[in-house]
C-alpha positions as CSV (number, residue, x, y, z in Angstrom):
1,M,0.0,0.0,0.0
2,E,1.2,3.5,-0.9
3,K,1.8,5.9,2.0
4,I,1.6,9.5,0.7
5,L,3.1,12.7,2.1
6,I,2.1,16.0,0.6
7,V,4.7,18.8,0.8
8,G,3.5,22.4,0.4
9,C,4.7,26.0,0.8
10,K,5.0,27.1,4.4
11,K,3.7,30.6,3.6
12,A,0.7,29.3,1.6
13,M,-0.1,26.6,4.2
14,D,0.1,29.1,7.1
15,E,-1.6,32.1,5.4
16,V,-3.6,31.0,2.3
17,C,-4.8,27.4,2.3
18,I,-7.4,26.6,4.9
19,G,-6.2,23.3,6.2
20,C,-4.9,22.6,2.7
21,S,-8.4,21.4,1.9
22,R,-7.9,21.4,-1.9
23,C,-5.0,18.9,-1.6
24,L,-7.1,16.8,0.8
25,V,-10.3,16.9,-1.4
26,G,-8.2,16.1,-4.4
27,F,-6.7,13.1,-2.6
28,N,-10.2,11.9,-1.4
29,R,-11.7,12.3,-4.9
30,R,-8.6,10.9,-6.7
31,D,-8.5,14.1,-8.8
32,G,-5.5,15.6,-10.5
33,E,-2.2,13.8,-9.8
34,F,-4.0,11.5,-7.3
35,E,-5.9,9.9,-10.3
36,R,-3.0,7.4,-10.5
37,Y,-4.3,5.8,-7.3
38,E,-7.9,5.4,-8.5
39,N,-8.0,1.7,-8.2
40,E,-5.5,1.3,-5.4
41,T,-5.5,1.3,-1.6
42,V,-3.5,4.3,-0.5
43,E,-3.2,6.4,2.7
44,L,-2.4,10.0,3.2
45,T,0.2,9.8,5.9
46,G,1.0,13.5,6.3
47,L,1.1,17.1,5.2
48,L,4.4,18.9,5.5
49,N,5.6,22.4,4.7
50,C,8.9,23.2,3.1
51,G,10.3,24.9,6.1
52,D,10.2,28.4,4.6
53,C,12.1,30.0,1.7
54,P,14.1,28.6,0.0
55,G,13.1,25.2,1.4
56,A,15.4,26.1,4.3
57,T,14.6,23.1,6.5
58,I,12.9,20.6,4.2
59,V,15.6,18.0,4.6
60,T,15.4,18.2,8.4
61,R,11.6,18.1,8.3
62,L,11.7,15.0,6.0
63,A,14.0,13.3,8.5
64,Q,11.7,14.2,11.3
65,V,8.7,12.7,9.5
66,N,10.5,9.4,9.2
67,L,11.7,9.5,12.8
68,W,8.3,10.4,14.1
69,N,6.6,7.6,12.2
70,K,9.2,4.9,12.8
71,P,7.7,3.7,16.2
72,M,4.4,3.1,14.3
73,D,6.2,1.3,11.5
74,E,4.9,3.8,9.0
75,K,7.1,4.7,6.0
76,I,6.4,7.2,3.3
77,T,6.4,5.6,-0.2
78,K,5.6,8.7,-2.4
79,I,5.8,12.4,-2.0
80,H,3.4,14.8,-3.8
81,I,4.5,18.4,-4.2
82,G,1.6,20.8,-3.9
83,P,0.7,23.4,-6.5
84,C,1.6,26.1,-4.0
85,I,5.2,25.0,-4.8
86,T,5.0,23.6,-8.3
87,D,3.0,26.5,-9.8
88,H,3.8,29.5,-7.6
89,C,7.1,29.2,-5.8
90,P,10.3,30.9,-7.1
91,H,12.3,28.3,-5.2
92,K,10.5,25.3,-6.7
93,D,13.6,23.7,-8.3
94,V,15.7,24.1,-5.2
95,I,13.0,22.6,-3.0
96,I,12.2,19.7,-5.3
97,N,15.8,18.9,-5.9
98,K,16.5,18.8,-2.1
99,I,13.5,16.5,-1.6
100,K,14.6,14.2,-4.5
101,A,18.1,14.0,-3.2
102,K,17.2,13.1,0.4
103,S,13.8,11.3,0.3
104,G,14.6,8.0,-1.4
105,V,11.1,7.8,-2.7
106,E,9.2,8.8,-5.9
107,I,8.4,12.5,-6.1
108,I,5.3,13.5,-8.0
109,E,5.0,17.2,-8.9
110,G,1.3,18.1,-8.3
111,T,-1.7,17.2,-6.2
112,H,-5.1,18.7,-7.0
113,P,-6.3,20.2,-10.3
114,Y,-8.5,22.9,-8.9
115,P,-7.7,26.5,-9.9
116,V,-6.1,28.6,-7.2
């Protein structure tokens, strides 16, 4: 079973998105990039922000997610990058490259398809 982590922009998650509901609705409906799981059993394991510009603490935060979930034997298998990063962040490439370099799992650029 896939265990999904969504990574978004700290500023957007703190100031704009109300509970990041569009990512969660997209996941529940299997819309947008979550369509790939339409006929699969998957779990949303967490929402994580980038740690502020320019992804200043994303590597540490990813390590903390793994450490925090280890006692429960939960391991992230895929990471989705929210549109607050993929479509709107000037540090997008830096953040995504850091995640790819340190996560060891597949990175999917995108979550929901809804206009922002």
